[in-house]
C-alpha positions as CSV (number, residue, x, y, z in Angstrom):
1,M,130.4,249.9,206.1
2,S,132.7,248.1,208.9
3,L,136.1,248.6,209.9
4,P,138.3,244.7,209.9
5,P,139.1,244.3,213.4
6,K,142.7,246.2,214.0
7,K,145.5,242.7,215.0
8,P,148.1,243.1,217.4
9,S,151.4,244.3,216.7
10,S,153.0,241.9,218.9
11,P,151.9,238.7,219.6
12,V,150.4,238.9,223.6
13,P,152.2,236.7,225.3
14,P,150.6,234.1,228.0
15,P,149.8,235.0,231.7
16,P,153.3,233.8,233.3
17,R,152.2,230.5,235.2
18,P,151.3,229.8,238.6
19,L,154.7,228.2,240.3
20,A,154.9,225.7,242.1
21,S,154.2,225.1,246.1
22,K,156.9,223.5,247.0
23,A,156.6,220.6,249.4
24,A,159.6,220.4,252.5
25,P,161.2,217.0,252.6
26,A,160.4,214.5,254.9
27,P,163.5,215.0,257.1
28,A,165.8,211.5,257.9
29,E,165.6,210.9,261.2
30,D,169.0,210.7,261.7
31,A,170.0,213.7,259.8
32,P,171.1,216.7,262.0
33,E,168.7,219.8,262.3
34,K,169.1,222.5,260.2
35,E,170.7,225.5,261.6
36,Q,167.8,228.2,262.5
37,L,168.1,232.0,260.7
38,E,168.3,234.5,263.9
39,P,168.2,237.5,262.4
40,S,169.9,240.7,263.8
41,E,169.2,242.3,266.7
42,L,169.4,245.7,265.1
43,D,167.0,247.8,263.8
44,D,166.1,248.5,260.1
45,L,168.6,251.9,260.0
46,T,171.0,250.4,262.0
47,H,171.2,247.1,259.9
48,A,171.5,249.4,256.9
49,E,174.7,251.7,258.3
50,Y,176.6,249.1,259.1
51,R,175.5,247.5,255.5
52,L,177.0,250.9,254.2
53,L,179.9,250.2,256.0
54,Y,180.9,246.5,255.8
55,E,180.3,247.1,252.2
56,E,182.7,250.2,252.1
57,G,185.6,248.2,253.9
58,A,184.9,245.9,250.9
59,R,185.7,248.3,248.2
60,N,188.8,249.7,250.9
61,V,189.9,246.4,251.0
62,L,190.1,246.2,246.7
63,F,191.2,249.2,246.7
64,A,194.4,248.8,248.9
65,K,195.0,245.8,246.7
66,R,194.4,246.9,242.9
67,Q,196.7,250.1,244.1
68,Q,199.4,247.5,245.4
69,W,199.9,246.2,242.5
70,R,199.6,249.3,240.1
71,V,202.9,250.5,242.1
72,L,204.9,247.4,241.0
73,E,203.5,247.7,237.6
74,Y,204.4,252.0,238.1
75,F,207.7,250.5,239.2
76,T,208.8,248.1,236.4
77,L,207.7,249.8,234.1
78,L,210.5,252.9,235.3
79,T,212.2,250.2,236.0
80,L,212.5,248.6,232.3
81,A,212.2,252.7,230.5
82,L,216.1,253.4,232.3
83,I,217.1,250.3,231.0
84,G,216.1,250.4,228.0
85,I,217.3,254.2,227.5
86,G,220.6,253.4,229.5
87,I,220.8,250.4,226.0
88,V,220.0,252.4,223.7
89,M,221.9,255.4,224.7
90,P,224.9,254.3,227.4
91,F,225.0,256.4,230.0
92,A,228.0,258.3,231.8
93,P,228.8,256.4,235.0
94,D,228.2,258.6,237.0
95,M,224.6,259.5,235.6
96,A,224.6,255.2,235.6
97,R,225.5,255.4,239.5
98,F,222.9,258.4,239.9
99,I,219.9,256.7,237.9
100,S,220.8,253.3,240.2
101,G,220.2,255.1,243.5
102,F,217.7,256.8,241.5
103,L,216.1,253.5,242.0
104,V,216.8,252.1,244.9
105,F,214.7,254.9,246.4
106,V,212.1,253.9,244.9
107,G,212.1,251.2,245.8
108,V,212.4,251.8,249.7
109,A,209.7,254.4,249.2
110,L,207.9,251.5,247.2
111,I,207.9,249.5,250.0
112,A,207.1,251.7,252.7
113,V,203.8,252.4,250.0
114,L,203.5,248.5,250.1
115,L,203.2,248.0,253.7
116,M,201.0,251.2,254.5
117,L,198.5,249.4,252.0
118,Q,198.7,246.4,254.0
119,T,198.2,247.1,257.2
120,W,195.3,249.2,255.8
121,Q,193.7,246.9,254.4
122,G,194.4,244.9,258.1
123,R,192.1,247.8,260.0
124,E,189.6,247.4,256.8
125,H,189.5,243.5,257.9
126,A,189.2,244.1,261.6
127,K,186.7,246.2,260.6
128,M,184.5,243.9,258.3
129,A,185.2,241.4,261.5
130,Y,183.7,243.8,264.3
131,L,180.6,244.7,261.9
132,A,179.3,240.7,261.1
133,G,179.4,239.9,264.5
134,D,176.1,241.7,265.3
135,L,175.0,240.6,261.9
136,S,172.6,236.9,261.2
137,N,173.5,233.9,262.4
138,F,174.2,232.9,258.5
139,A,176.5,235.9,257.9
140,R,178.6,235.0,260.7
141,T,178.2,231.5,259.9
142,A,179.9,232.7,256.2
143,R,182.4,234.6,258.0
144,R,184.4,231.6,259.4
145,L,184.2,229.7,256.4
146,K,187.9,230.8,255.8
147,P,189.9,231.5,258.5
148,K,191.0,234.1,259.7
149,T,194.8,233.1,260.2
150,S,194.4,231.3,256.7
151,S,193.2,234.4,254.9
152,D,196.2,237.0,257.2
153,V,198.8,234.1,255.9
154,H,197.8,234.3,252.8
155,R,197.9,238.0,252.4
156,Y,201.3,238.2,253.9
157,I,202.7,235.7,251.7
158,I,201.4,238.1,248.7
159,L,203.0,240.9,250.7
160,G,206.2,238.9,250.5
161,V,206.1,238.2,247.6
162,M,206.3,241.7,246.4
163,L,208.5,243.2,248.5
164,L,211.2,240.6,247.5
165,Y,210.2,241.6,243.6
166,V,210.9,245.0,244.2
167,V,214.1,244.4,245.7
168,V,215.1,242.2,243.3
169,L,214.3,244.4,241.3
170,C,216.6,246.8,242.2
171,M,219.5,243.9,242.5
172,V,218.8,243.4,238.9
173,A,218.8,247.0,237.8
174,V,221.5,248.4,239.5
175,R,223.7,245.7,238.3
176,L,222.9,246.5,234.8
177,L,223.1,249.9,234.7
178,G,226.0,249.8,236.4
179,D,227.4,248.1,234.0
180,L,225.9,249.9,231.2
181,G,227.9,253.0,232.6
182,R,231.4,251.8,232.0
């Protein structure tokens, strides 16, 4: 007596069909010639090292920008907490002046930190530009799509807004704390 053949528990997918070859479109007679890839002249190990350094620079820029925003968030929370405490439990005039001075000190330190982080970002951008100079012509072309001047202007506008925010928040907090300390 023979056993019936086993049925497969899951259906076997059919093999993938081969991809159709892409025929190159006929170039138009008046079309400009496409740029040809000119790979970098770096050996494989050096190219890998460049890529690693470039990626590290990009991560450092993102980290520094994230730190700038976090420092602003923490300063905002500190200021709101101190003002909130002053509203719930009014400060004596001396304490209100002390807290105002503390916030101004923290604001000045924050401005110094924001400027240091901005300088760090600038150095990382310079490092990435240096490294990109030895990469392929496509990589260099991609980096030129947004001019350095435009990027710098955008970065410094954001920095200016951050600095203005710190100054205005300090002024408002000192004024509110002065009024609460009366």
